[in-house]
C-alpha positions as CSV (number, residue, x, y, z in Angstrom):
1,X,0.0,0.0,-0.1
2,X,2.8,2.4,1.0
3,X,4.6,1.6,-2.2
4,X,1.4,2.4,-4.4
5,X,1.1,5.7,-2.4
6,X,4.7,6.5,-3.0
7,X,4.3,5.9,-6.9
8,X,1.2,8.0,-7.0
9,X,3.0,10.8,-5.2
10,X,5.9,10.6,-7.6
11,X,3.5,10.7,-10.5
12,X,1.7,13.6,-9.1
13,X,4.9,15.5,-8.7
14,X,5.9,14.8,-12.1
15,X,2.7,15.9,-13.7
16,X,3.0,19.2,-11.6
17,X,6.5,19.8,-12.9
18,X,5.3,19.2,-16.5
19,X,2.4,21.7,-16.0
20,X,4.7,24.2,-14.4
21,X,7.1,24.1,-17.5
22,X,4.2,24.4,-19.8
23,X,2.9,27.5,-17.9
24,X,6.3,29.0,-17.7
25,X,7.6,28.2,-21.2
26,X,4.7,27.8,-23.6
27,X,6.0,30.1,-26.4
28,X,9.6,29.0,-27.2
29,X,10.5,30.1,-30.7
30,X,9.3,27.4,-33.3
31,X,11.2,25.8,-36.3
32,X,9.8,26.4,-39.8
33,X,7.3,23.7,-40.7
34,X,6.3,22.9,-37.1
35,X,2.9,24.2,-35.6
36,X,3.1,27.9,-35.3
37,X,3.1,29.5,-32.0
38,X,2.3,33.1,-31.3
39,X,4.4,35.1,-28.8
40,X,2.7,36.6,-25.6
41,X,0.1,39.2,-26.3
42,X,1.8,42.6,-26.8
43,X,-1.0,45.2,-26.9
44,X,-0.8,47.9,-29.4
45,X,-1.0,51.4,-27.7
46,X,-3.0,54.0,-29.7
47,X,0.4,55.4,-30.9
48,X,3.9,54.4,-30.6
49,X,7.6,55.1,-31.8
50,X,10.2,52.7,-33.5
51,X,13.6,53.9,-34.0
52,X,15.5,52.7,-37.0
53,X,19.2,53.0,-37.6
54,X,21.5,51.4,-40.2
55,X,25.2,51.2,-41.3
56,X,26.5,52.0,-37.8
57,X,29.8,50.4,-38.9
58,X,30.8,50.3,-35.3
59,X,34.6,49.7,-34.4
60,X,35.5,48.8,-31.0
61,X,38.1,51.2,-29.5
62,X,40.2,48.0,-28.5
63,X,41.0,47.5,-32.3
64,X,42.8,50.9,-32.7
65,X,45.3,53.2,-30.9
66,X,44.5,56.4,-33.0
67,X,47.9,56.0,-34.7
68,X,49.2,56.6,-38.3
69,X,47.7,53.5,-39.8
70,X,44.2,54.2,-38.3
71,X,44.5,58.0,-39.5
72,X,45.3,56.9,-43.0
73,X,42.5,54.4,-43.1
74,X,40.1,57.2,-42.1
75,X,41.4,59.5,-44.8
76,X,41.3,57.0,-47.5
77,X,37.7,55.9,-46.5
78,X,34.2,56.9,-47.4
79,X,33.8,59.7,-44.7
80,X,32.9,57.3,-41.8
81,X,33.5,59.0,-38.4
82,X,35.2,55.7,-37.1
83,X,37.3,57.7,-34.5
84,X,34.1,58.5,-32.5
85,X,31.9,55.5,-33.4
86,X,32.1,54.3,-29.7
87,X,31.0,57.8,-28.5
88,X,28.3,58.0,-31.3
89,X,26.7,54.7,-30.2
90,X,26.8,55.6,-26.5
91,X,25.1,58.9,-27.1
92,X,22.5,57.2,-29.3
93,X,21.8,54.5,-26.6
94,X,21.2,57.3,-23.9
95,X,18.9,59.1,-26.5
96,X,16.8,55.8,-27.0
97,X,16.4,55.2,-23.4
98,X,15.2,58.8,-22.9
99,X,12.9,58.6,-25.7
100,X,11.5,55.1,-24.9
101,X,10.4,53.8,-28.2
102,X,8.5,50.6,-28.5
103,X,11.4,49.0,-30.5
104,X,14.7,49.7,-32.0
105,X,15.6,48.2,-35.5
106,X,19.2,48.0,-36.9
107,X,19.1,47.2,-40.6
108,X,22.7,45.9,-41.0
109,X,26.4,46.8,-41.4
110,X,26.4,46.8,-37.6
111,X,30.2,46.8,-37.5
112,X,33.0,48.3,-39.7
113,X,34.3,45.1,-41.2
114,X,32.8,42.2,-39.2
115,X,35.3,42.3,-36.4
116,X,34.4,39.9,-33.6
117,X,35.5,42.4,-31.0
118,X,33.3,45.1,-32.6
119,X,30.2,42.7,-32.6
120,X,30.6,41.6,-29.0
121,X,31.2,45.1,-27.7
122,X,28.2,46.4,-29.7
123,X,26.1,43.7,-28.4
124,X,26.8,44.8,-24.9
125,X,25.4,48.4,-25.8
126,X,22.3,46.9,-27.1
127,X,21.9,44.8,-23.9
128,X,22.1,48.2,-22.1
129,X,19.0,49.4,-24.2
130,X,17.0,46.0,-23.8
131,X,17.6,46.2,-20.0
132,X,15.7,49.6,-20.1
133,X,12.7,47.7,-21.4
134,X,13.1,48.5,-25.1
135,X,13.0,45.7,-27.7
136,X,15.9,45.6,-30.1
137,X,16.0,43.7,-33.5
138,X,19.0,43.3,-35.8
139,X,19.8,41.9,-39.2
140,X,23.4,41.6,-40.8
141,X,24.7,43.8,-43.6
142,X,27.3,42.9,-46.2
143,X,30.2,44.0,-43.9
144,X,29.2,41.9,-40.9
145,X,29.9,38.3,-41.6
146,X,32.9,36.1,-42.7
147,X,34.5,39.5,-43.8
148,X,38.3,38.9,-44.7
149,X,38.9,42.7,-44.3
150,X,38.5,42.5,-40.6
151,X,41.4,44.6,-39.1
152,X,42.8,46.2,-36.1
153,X,45.3,49.2,-36.3
154,X,48.3,49.6,-34.2
155,X,51.1,52.3,-34.9
156,X,51.8,52.3,-38.7
157,X,50.4,49.0,-39.4
158,X,47.1,47.1,-39.9
159,X,46.7,43.6,-38.6
160,X,44.2,41.0,-39.3
161,X,41.5,40.3,-36.6
162,X,39.0,37.7,-35.9
163,X,35.7,37.8,-37.8
164,X,32.5,36.0,-37.2
165,X,30.4,33.4,-39.0
166,X,26.7,33.3,-39.6
167,X,26.3,30.9,-36.6
168,X,28.4,33.4,-34.6
169,X,26.1,36.3,-35.4
170,X,22.8,34.3,-34.5
171,X,24.5,33.7,-31.0
172,X,26.0,37.1,-30.4
173,X,22.7,38.7,-31.3
174,X,20.4,36.0,-29.7
175,X,18.7,38.6,-27.6
176,X,18.0,40.9,-30.2
177,X,15.6,39.1,-32.4
178,X,16.8,35.6,-33.0
179,X,15.9,34.4,-29.5
180,X,12.3,35.8,-29.7
181,X,11.6,35.1,-33.2
182,X,8.1,33.8,-34.2
183,X,9.8,31.7,-37.1
184,X,13.2,31.7,-38.7
185,X,14.2,31.0,-42.3
186,X,16.2,27.8,-42.4
187,X,18.0,29.2,-45.4
188,X,19.3,32.4,-44.1
189,X,19.3,34.7,-41.0
190,X,15.9,36.0,-41.8
191,X,13.2,35.9,-39.1
192,X,9.8,37.2,-38.0
193,X,9.4,39.1,-34.7
194,X,6.4,40.5,-33.0
195,X,6.6,44.3,-32.1
196,X,2.9,44.5,-31.0
197,X,-0.1,42.3,-31.5
198,X,-0.8,44.4,-34.7
199,X,2.7,44.9,-36.0
200,X,5.2,42.3,-36.8
201,X,8.6,42.7,-38.5
202,X,9.8,40.7,-41.3
203,X,13.6,40.9,-40.8
204,X,15.3,39.9,-44.0
205,X,18.9,38.7,-44.5
206,X,19.8,39.9,-48.0
207,X,23.4,39.4,-47.8
208,X,25.7,37.1,-50.0
209,X,28.6,36.3,-47.6
210,X,29.0,32.5,-48.0
211,X,31.8,32.8,-50.5
212,X,33.6,35.9,-49.0
213,X,36.6,34.1,-47.9
214,X,37.2,32.5,-51.4
215,X,36.8,35.9,-53.0
216,X,38.9,37.7,-50.5
217,X,36.4,40.4,-50.0
218,X,33.0,41.1,-48.7
219,X,30.4,40.7,-51.5
220,X,28.5,43.8,-52.0
221,X,25.4,42.6,-53.9
222,X,22.2,41.3,-52.2
223,X,19.4,38.9,-53.1
224,X,16.8,36.5,-51.7
225,X,16.6,32.9,-52.7
226,X,13.3,31.4,-54.0
227,X,13.1,29.2,-50.7
228,X,13.3,32.3,-48.6
229,X,10.5,34.0,-50.8
230,X,8.2,31.0,-50.2
231,X,9.0,31.4,-46.6
232,X,8.2,35.1,-46.7
233,X,4.7,34.2,-48.5
234,X,3.9,31.8,-45.6
235,X,5.0,34.4,-42.9
236,X,2.8,37.1,-44.5
237,X,-0.2,34.6,-44.6
238,X,0.1,33.8,-40.9
239,X,0.4,37.6,-40.1
240,X,-2.7,38.2,-42.1
241,X,-4.6,35.5,-40.3
242,X,-3.7,37.2,-36.9
243,X,-4.9,40.6,-38.2
244,X,-1.2,42.0,-38.1
245,X,0.4,44.4,-40.4
246,X,4.0,43.7,-41.5
247,X,6.8,46.0,-42.1
248,X,10.0,44.6,-43.9
249,X,13.5,45.4,-43.0
250,X,16.5,44.6,-45.2
251,X,20.0,45.8,-45.6
252,X,20.0,46.2,-49.4
253,X,17.5,48.5,-51.2
254,X,14.2,47.3,-52.8
255,X,13.8,50.2,-55.1
256,X,16.7,52.1,-56.9
257,X,17.7,55.2,-54.8
258,X,20.5,56.5,-57.2
259,X,21.6,56.1,-60.6
260,X,24.3,54.0,-59.3
261,X,22.0,51.1,-58.3
262,X,24.3,48.1,-58.9
263,X,25.3,46.3,-55.8
264,X,22.9,48.5,-53.8
265,X,19.4,47.4,-55.1
266,X,18.6,43.8,-54.8
267,X,19.8,41.7,-57.7
268,X,16.3,40.1,-58.0
269,X,14.6,43.3,-56.8
270,X,11.7,42.8,-59.2
271,X,10.7,39.3,-58.0
272,X,11.0,40.5,-54.4
273,X,9.0,43.4,-54.9
274,X,6.2,41.2,-56.5
275,X,6.1,39.0,-53.5
276,X,5.9,41.9,-50.9
277,X,3.3,43.8,-52.9
278,X,1.2,40.8,-53.4
279,X,1.3,40.2,-49.7
280,X,0.0,43.7,-49.0
281,X,3.2,45.0,-47.4
282,X,3.5,48.8,-47.6
283,X,6.8,49.7,-46.2
284,X,10.3,48.5,-46.5
285,X,13.3,49.8,-44.4
286,X,16.7,49.6,-45.9
287,X,20.1,51.2,-45.8
288,X,23.4,50.2,-47.5
289,X,23.8,53.2,-49.7
290,X,24.6,55.6,-46.6
291,X,22.4,58.3,-48.3
292,X,19.0,59.4,-46.8
293,X,16.3,58.7,-49.6
294,X,12.7,57.8,-50.0
295,X,11.2,56.0,-52.8
296,X,7.6,54.7,-53.5
297,X,6.1,52.6,-56.2
298,X,2.7,51.0,-56.6
299,X,1.8,51.6,-52.9
300,X,5.1,50.3,-51.6
301,X,7.5,52.7,-49.9
302,X,11.3,51.9,-49.4
303,X,13.0,54.1,-46.9
304,X,16.8,54.1,-47.1
305,X,17.9,55.7,-43.9
306,X,21.4,57.2,-44.1
307,X,24.3,55.7,-42.4
308,X,24.5,56.8,-38.6
309,X,28.2,56.7,-39.0
310,X,28.3,59.4,-41.7
311,X,27.0,63.1,-41.8
312,X,24.5,64.1,-40.5
313,X,24.6,61.1,-37.9
314,X,20.9,60.4,-38.1
315,X,18.4,57.8,-37.4
316,X,14.8,57.3,-38.6
317,X,11.8,57.7,-36.3
318,X,8.6,55.8,-37.3
319,X,5.5,57.0,-35.4
320,X,2.5,54.6,-35.7
321,X,-1.1,55.8,-35.2
322,X,-3.0,52.5,-35.0
323,X,-6.4,54.4,-34.7
324,X,-6.2,55.6,-38.3
325,X,-3.6,53.2,-39.8
326,X,-1.0,55.7,-40.5
327,X,2.8,55.8,-40.0
328,X,4.9,59.0,-39.9
329,X,8.7,58.8,-40.8
330,X,11.1,61.4,-40.0
331,X,14.8,61.7,-39.1
332,X,16.5,62.9,-35.8
333,X,20.2,63.5,-35.4
334,X,22.1,61.8,-32.6
335,X,22.6,64.2,-29.9
336,X,26.2,63.9,-29.2
337,X,26.5,67.4,-27.7
338,X,23.9,66.7,-25.1
339,X,25.5,63.3,-24.3
340,X,28.9,65.1,-23.9
341,X,27.4,67.7,-21.5
342,X,25.7,65.3,-19.4
343,X,28.7,62.9,-19.1
344,X,31.3,65.6,-18.5
345,X,33.0,65.0,-21.7
346,X,35.5,67.8,-22.4
347,X,36.7,66.9,-26.0
348,X,35.9,69.9,-28.2
349,X,35.2,67.6,-31.1
350,X,32.4,66.1,-29.1
351,X,31.3,69.3,-27.3
352,X,30.7,70.9,-30.6
353,X,29.9,67.8,-32.6
354,X,27.4,69.4,-35.0
355,X,30.2,71.7,-36.4
356,X,32.9,69.0,-36.1
357,X,31.0,66.3,-37.9
358,X,29.9,68.6,-40.9
359,X,33.4,70.0,-41.4
360,X,34.8,66.6,-41.3
361,X,32.4,65.4,-44.0
362,X,32.7,68.6,-46.1
363,X,36.6,68.5,-46.1
364,X,36.6,64.8,-47.0
365,X,34.3,65.5,-49.9
366,X,36.2,68.6,-51.0
367,X,39.6,66.7,-50.9
368,X,38.2,63.8,-53.0
369,X,36.9,66.3,-55.5
370,X,40.2,68.3,-55.7
371,X,42.1,64.9,-56.3
372,X,39.7,63.8,-59.0
373,X,39.9,67.1,-60.8
374,X,43.7,67.1,-61.0
375,X,45.1,66.8,-64.5
376,X,41.6,67.4,-66.1
377,X,42.5,70.7,-67.9
378,X,41.0,73.0,-65.2
379,X,42.9,75.9,-63.5
380,X,43.2,76.2,-59.8
381,X,40.3,78.6,-59.4
382,X,37.9,76.4,-61.4
383,X,39.0,73.3,-59.4
384,X,38.4,75.0,-56.3
385,X,35.0,76.1,-57.3
386,X,34.1,72.7,-58.5
387,X,35.3,71.1,-55.4
388,X,33.5,73.4,-53.0
389,X,30.2,73.0,-55.1
390,X,30.6,69.2,-54.8
391,X,31.2,69.4,-51.1
392,X,28.2,71.5,-50.4
393,X,25.8,69.4,-52.5
394,X,27.2,66.2,-51.0
395,X,26.3,67.5,-47.4
396,X,22.7,67.9,-48.3
397,X,22.7,64.7,-50.5
398,X,23.7,62.4,-47.7
399,X,21.4,64.3,-45.4
400,X,18.4,63.9,-47.7
401,X,17.9,67.8,-47.8
402,X,18.9,68.9,-51.4
403,X,15.4,70.2,-51.5
404,X,16.4,73.2,-49.3
405,X,19.8,73.8,-50.6
406,X,20.5,77.4,-51.3
407,X,19.9,78.1,-54.9
408,X,23.2,79.8,-55.3
409,X,24.9,76.5,-55.2
410,X,22.8,75.1,-58.2
411,X,23.7,78.1,-60.4
412,X,27.3,78.6,-59.0
413,X,30.2,78.8,-61.4
414,X,31.3,75.4,-60.0
415,X,28.0,73.7,-60.9
416,X,28.0,75.2,-64.4
417,X,31.5,73.6,-64.9
418,X,30.2,70.3,-63.6
419,X,27.4,70.5,-66.2
420,X,29.8,71.2,-69.0
421,X,32.3,68.4,-67.9
422,X,32.8,65.2,-69.9
423,X,30.7,62.4,-68.9
424,X,32.4,60.5,-66.0
425,X,31.7,59.1,-62.6
426,X,31.9,62.5,-60.8
427,X,30.0,64.3,-63.4
428,X,27.2,61.8,-63.2
429,X,27.2,61.9,-59.5
430,X,26.9,65.7,-59.5
431,X,23.9,65.4,-61.8
432,X,22.5,62.7,-59.7
433,X,22.7,65.0,-56.5
434,X,21.1,67.9,-58.4
435,X,18.2,65.7,-59.4
436,X,17.4,64.6,-55.8
437,X,15.7,68.0,-54.8
438,X,12.8,66.3,-53.1
439,X,11.6,65.6,-49.4
440,X,13.6,62.6,-48.2
441,X,13.4,63.0,-44.5
442,X,9.5,62.9,-44.0
443,X,6.7,60.7,-45.3
444,X,3.2,59.8,-44.3
445,X,2.0,56.3,-45.1
446,X,-1.6,55.0,-44.7
447,X,-1.9,51.2,-44.2
448,X,-4.6,48.5,-43.8
449,X,-4.6,45.1,-42.5
450,X,-7.0,44.0,-45.3
451,X,-5.8,41.9,-48.3
452,X,-5.5,43.7,-51.6
């Protein structure tokens, strides 16, 4: 009798443990093809904000000493403010916590060249944001994974440093999307995450990094496989069945944002566009080109937010109004000056960051134009006029504010010389900038959960 009671007691205890496990852990992420599980209810407030940033190109301070090799690397680069990427990220983290958005989305090129040290230190900063109760979601960019260009800088030399694999990326950023995914694509680092019950994020890995080590460089192009497109169709059907709107996030562009679209717009953009459009998706968030630009086509808008590491060091803010199914996008600059003041930072470059950052980008653009115009048959005054015009337009082009540039620059002697110049990259680039005189920092989009 005692033996039977003992067995019954053990059985009851076992059942109790099983029930507790099911109550405490009912909603673990599921694998594709298994029964779908929906994450805990995240009620949608009447209005909320999402912050979106891209191309942070974060470089851990542990990987450079500020020496000769590092300075040469910056001067030869594409105007990224790598010398202050740590401070820029810290300032933004404080700004995020003060603003308390519903979520923060990072759309790739999280690190300079995929250095493991940069990834791990950035993850620590993102953890600081999540511990403040703010959801963080990330996807990789073409610089982030299996990048043979990963380098550290010491004295007058560059040194190879450890990069990461796709599995490493999933592990390092487990807490920032991958560990809370409703579903993950078995063919890539794409996944779906819930922001609220009515808003889900389709986070797409568009990068082609598998052959980087054989190539010896990080491949720039992006695309989505047919299997991933089928997975997307399935995920959008699930979202629609649950009355949820989806926004899509990818590193590469869905629509052409400049005349130099090769390597920036998805290689199979038409096919991807058709899938998203037929799935009633209205908004895509991208980056990659480092330029602030907004394009719309057939009811689908692709917002390319400018690089946070490049002038004007800004990020996007999406304000959702669920009562009228409307989202407003606008940009804000990272407030490095406020962060410097509140943290007692005395470096003048950071205390007057707006001026310093503008001058840094202007001077880099000016010097590149001066070098490109040498031996082109222009005199010194003409070269200076053309370089100054190029630098001024470039400031507005990257900021998405060509629409408010002073007319004197568009009719300046330097601009006239550019218009008369022989066809070449710089000449086409100038024409592209001048043709971008439209609003690129603000848009209102109306959406609906109903099928088309």
